[in-house]
N, C-alpha and C positions, 0 to 999 in steps of 0.2 A: 701859124695862128689858126685857131678854130673858134667858131662861134656856135652856140647852141641855145635852143629854147627848151625850157623844161616846164612840166606841169606836175603839181602834187595834189594830194587830197585836201590840203589846206587852201581855202579861198584867198588867203593873203599872199600866197606864193604861186600865183598863176603863171607868171612869166619871169624869166631871167635871161639876161644876155651875158655871156662870159667871153672874154678874149684871153687866150692862153698861149704862152710861148714856152717851149720845152728846150732844155739845154743838156748837153752831155757833160757829166761831171765825174766820169770814171776815176775812182781812186782819189778824188779831191774833196770828198764830203767833209772831212775834219777841217781842212784848210778853209773851206767855204764857211763852215760854222764859226770858226775862230774869227774870220773876217767880219761876218755879220755881227757877232758879239762886240767886236771892236768898234763897230758903227753904232752901238747902243741898242741893238736888237736882241731879243731873247725869245726862246720858245715859250709859247703861251698855251699850246694844246697839242695833243697827239690824237689824231682821229683814225679810226679803223672803219673800213667799209668793205662790202662785197658787191661786185658788179655782175649782173647777168646780162649778156648781150643777145639780141635777137636779130635774125635775118632770115631770108628765104633760103631754101636748099641750094640755090644757084648764086647766092651772095649778092642779090639785087641791090641792097642798101650799101654794102661795103664798096662794091664796084662803082657806085655813084658818089663816094666820099661822104656817106651818111652812116650814123651809128645809132641804133635804138637800144637803150639799156635801162635796166631797173637796178638802182643802187640802194642797198640796204645799209643802214647804220644801226647803232644800238637802239635808237628810239623809233625809227620809222623807215619808210621806203619812198623813193621818188622815181618817176619815169622821166627819161631825158632823151631827146632826139638831137644828136649833134650833127652839124653840117660843116664839112671842110671848106 
């Protein structure tokens, strides 16, 4: 799990906290999608984004389990500092 704080140019989005868990699903994507649909879930959106990660030349942030990124979407961009 990872938690992160983010700041954006919008005053209404000053702080966010996210808990994230990742799972390995190699070759099981279609089965997982069928299972989710059987539970009454459906796709509501597809989002595309580009992440730019920043660190010092000696990887000071990454070696301390931190990631500084700028994420751009179709509409805007947001800075995020993730802490592991």
